Steps between C-alpha positions, in 0.01 A plus 500: 500500500488561873439162662483134396340236721420165337244569227426848637689805378456860599567758232551863591381751243533875486167657413566840352267771385560667167673781686746262664658414167502860374837662447377822661378334820773665708371843400128458574523254790169334419651159426359202681613139520429209734656161551254209497549131562327239286479137614524246221480121519700321233638151455843615378575740786843343544605631158483860626749686715442768761568840347434377146284725284195308380186563302154456653218408268125506542225440249294760319184368662656554844576860410148560371344337806718712731394813310133409537538437874713807567332761280183394316298343785577780750412764240164343422429443869582863572278629218206270574497586871540869418205502258275301734594713802436827312161369389403390852650782710522795261813603691809494278755526783343211692474299179867555425592389851282189474649408163853526635405301811351230275855417391597394854303171492627432148864530601435303820357219286808512276718487811306200633542322165871583469612136527265393223613797290866411558429159345337667203788745451795268470816607325773300335866588533749466213871560451576819311631444151786736438542604137 
């Protein structure tokens, strides 16, 4: 828990790749980890303390929707534009470039809709249960 302000809490998480948690990470130096902040709105924010370790929860449907937006739609967009461009131009290099460039408007649209997406991807925060 990083910050508490009324019903708004900011949770700091450490996103680590598989290499970051590997015991041999010092040897290969390919480990990677990033700190990210997640904003959560909850009614019982006063029950948390700064520095407390908490658990963030999202729903399965949120995870599936995020996967579709992040991986499935761009993949299909890339493939469809590639196939159409190859058929129309006959030039594979140009087609590859056009298919990659087709992702720019997609990600700009996602960026423009970020506030709506933030409402869709809401997390809940819970106290950790120590066993």
